[in-house]
N, C-alpha and C positions, 0 to 999 in steps of 0.2 A: 504494500500500500504506500503510495507516494505521500510525502509530507508537503503541505502548502508552503510556499515561500513566504518569509516575513514581509510585512507591509513595508513600503519604502521608508527609509529613515529609521526603522526600528532595529533594536539589537536584542538578540536572544542567544542563549547557549544551548546547543544541541545535546541530545542524550549522551553523545560521546565526549562531551566537554569542549568540542570545537566551537569557535565563535561563528554565529550565523548573523549576517548583516555586517555593516561596516564597523571596524574595530573602534573608531572614535565614539561609537554609541555606548561603549563601556564607561566613558568619562562624561560625555555631553549628550543630553537628550536633544531631539531634533530642533526645537526652538533655540536652545543654547548653541548648537552646532551652526545654525544659520547666522546667528549673531557673531560667533567666533570667526566664521569665514569672512563676514563683512569687515570685521575689525582687523584681522591679520592678513587677509588675502590668501589664506591656506584653503585647500580643497579637502574637506573632511573625508571624502571618499578615497583619498590617496594616502592617508596617514596610517602608519603602522603603530600598533599598541605594544607597549612594554610595561608589565606590571610587576617586575621583579624588585623594585625599590621598596624599602621599608616605609619611607616617609612621603614618597611622591609617585604619581603616575606619569607616564611619558607617552607622548604622541610624536612620532618621527616622520618628518617630511624629507624630501630629497636632500635638502641642504641646510635644514635647521631642525631643532628638537624643541618641543613644547613641554614645559615642566609644570605639573599641577600638584600642589600639596594634597595628600590623601585626606587629611583631617586638620582641624584647627591646631592640634599639637604639632603638626608638621610644618606650620608656617614659619616658626622660628628658624628651623633648619634650612628651609627654602630661602629665606632672606639672607642667611649667612652665606649660602652657596653663591647667591648673586653678588654679594659684596666682595667675595673672593675673586670672582671672575672679573669684576671691575678693577680690583687691585692688581691682578696679574696681567692685565692688558699691556702694561708698560714693560713687561719682561720680554715681550716678543716671542714667548713660548708658544709654538704652534700646536703643541700637544694638549693645551688647555682650552676648553671651549670659551668663546667670547659671548658676552651678553649682547643680544640683538634688540630686545624689547621687553618691557614689563607692563602688564595691564592689571587693573583692578576694576572689574565690571561684573556686578552681581547678576546681570542678565546672561552672562556666559558661565560664571563659576562662582561659588560662594566665597572663595579665597583668591588672593592674587595669583597670577600665573605669568609665565615668562617664556621667551624663546632664546635659545643659544645656538651657536653654530654646530652643525653636525660634522664630526670629524670622520675622515676616511679610515678604513681598516676594519679588522675583525678581532675578536678576542683571540689571542695567540694560543695555539695548542701547547706550546712549550714556552711559557712566559719566562722561565729561568734564562733563556737565551738573550733576554733583553735587560738583564739586571745592570749591566754596565751603562747602557743608554739611560735607564731609569735613574741610576745613581747620579749621573751628570745632570739630568733634568731636575731632580730634587735639589741639587746644589744651587741651582739658579733661583728657585723660589725661597730657599732657606737664606740666601744672601740678601734678600730684600729687607728693607726696614719694615718690621712687622706692622701690618695695618691695624687700625682700630676695629676690633670685632666685639662689639659690646655684648656681654652676656655669653660669649662663646665658652663652652665647657666640654669635657669629654662625654661620650655617650654613657648611658645609664649603667651598662655592664661593667664599666671601669670602677664601680663601687665594690666589686668583689674583693675579697681579702688579698688574693695574690696580686691584683693590680695595685691595691693600696701599698703593699710591700714594695712593689716595683717603683712607685713614686717616691718612697722613702729612699730606695737604693739610688735613684737618679738625682737626689738632692745633696749638695755638698755637706749640708749641716747634719744629715742623717744617714749618709751612705755607710759609714763605719758601723753604726748600730744595726743597720739592715743586714750587713754582712755577718755580724756576730749572731743575729737572730737566725739567719739562714743556716749558718754552720751548726748552731745548737739544735734546731729543729730537724736537720738532716743527718745529725750524728757525725758531722765532719769538722769538729773543732780544730783539727790539725790543718784545715784549709782556711780558717777564718782570716788570717793575716793576708794570704794571697788574694782571697776574694775581696777583702777590704781595699786592697790596692787597685784591683781591677775596677771595682765599682766607683771608687773615688775618681779614677781617670774618666770613666763614663759620665760621672756627675758634673764634670767641669764644663761641659758643653752648654753654651748660652741658649736660652729659649729662642725659638724661631717660629715662623709661620709653617705649620704642618698641615698636610692633607688629613692625616689622622685615621684613615681607614683604607689604605691602598691594599687591594687584594687582586688576585689574578683575573677576576671577572670585570674589573674596572680598568683594565689596560686594553688598548687597541694597537694593532701592528699591521703593517702592510709592506710587503716586499722586503722583509728583513729590517724594517725600521719601526721604532716605537712611534706611533702616531697619535696616541691619546691616553690621557689620565683623566678619568671621569669621576663624577659624584663627589663634590667638594663640600657637602653639607656638614661634615664633621670637622671642618677646618677650625683651627684655633692656634693660639700662641702657646707652644709647649716644647718639650725636649725633642731634639732631632730623632731620638730613638723611635718615636711613634711613626715615622715614615720608613722605618727599617724593621718593623715588627712582623716578621714573616708568620708569626703565630696568628695574626689577624688576616692572613691572605687567603682564606679558604684552606683546603687541605691538599690540593693537587700537587704543589711543589713538594710539600713535606712527604707525601706518600711515595712520590717518585724518587726523591733525592735525599732522604733523611740520613743516609750513610755518609754523604759528603756535603751535608748542609752547611757546615762551617766554612767550607771552601766557597760555596755560593754566597753566603753572607759576606765573606771577604771581598768577593768580586764587586758586589754592589757598593759596599762601603769604600773600598779603595778608589773606585771611579769618582765617587762623591767627594771624598776627602782630598783627592788631588786637585779638584776644581776649587775647593774652598781653602786649600792650604792648611789642612788639619792632619793630625796623626793618622796614618793609613792603617794602623793596627786595629783590626775589628774585634779583637778578643775582649776588650772591656764591655762593649755593647752585647756581644754574644754571651758573655758571662751573665749579664743582667737578664737576657732572654731565657737562658737555660735554667737559671736559678728560679725565676718566676714560674716556669713550667714545672720544675721539680716540686716546688712548694704547693702548686695547685694539685698536682698528682698525689702528693702526700696527704692533702686534705680531702681527697676524693672528689674534687670539683672539676676534674678533667678526665677525658676518655683516653686510656692508654692506647687504644687502637688508632687514635688520631694524633695524640700529643706525644706518644712514646712512653717510656718508663722513667722512673726516678733514676734508676741505675744507668740508663742510657745517657741521660743528660749529665749526670755527675762524671761519667767516663770522659766527657769532653772538656771538663773543667780542670 
């Protein structure tokens, strides 16, 4: 038995879960879509829907991307992302989207929405191949005078105990105490002094503008070149570590390359440090990374199948 086609302009979801009708209908009902088209010049029938974001919905056109906060709680993150795009315009970094327009029209959407440039490329199958290019790009936005990002803060999951320990480890005033705490909890008092030295070296880096949530699904590449770093809603002024935290990068790199993970970390950090004139030794930041994971595993707040084991991390310290 055949199923009737949806009425023009309507959006439904089929029994299989596939979208029936134009994808823009998942964000805008027909009167809103008509007003949106008149306001932006976009054709709703040509837009591609992306719903993977936690705080926003995305409609993609051929050369631009429209960003819509999912809910009122997402407006703060949306506004921060736009502020960063404006700040980064002066870097000339082509891998960062540029803000093209911002609208506040309740006849289109209950919250403000915006358009940014659509960058070429696809999510790379092997993002580790681009760590050197990524490190050099990070160096450019870390070298900026940090912009004013009023109210910017880490995402909620950073309130977890192991992240709070990491923040103490990355502060010069508390890094020694954090090292002693880790050595005691992990039963490695013999390593306390060595860990304190590494963490103090890591803690000496000054706060910079960080993306704060770089992971493999937010990178674009084309023909061997890194072409995009997306989703800047978690940007803030923070320790450089947070743009090298592979523990926040999804699990693909870790699952494929956990046995030579330190080497990969070193590649990205070395490329970054050479641009900024910093110490190219990645061990201080890697020590903070591995101790944070070891403490999370010890507390039962991390999955060994994803994060590894306590013994595995300690073996590299």
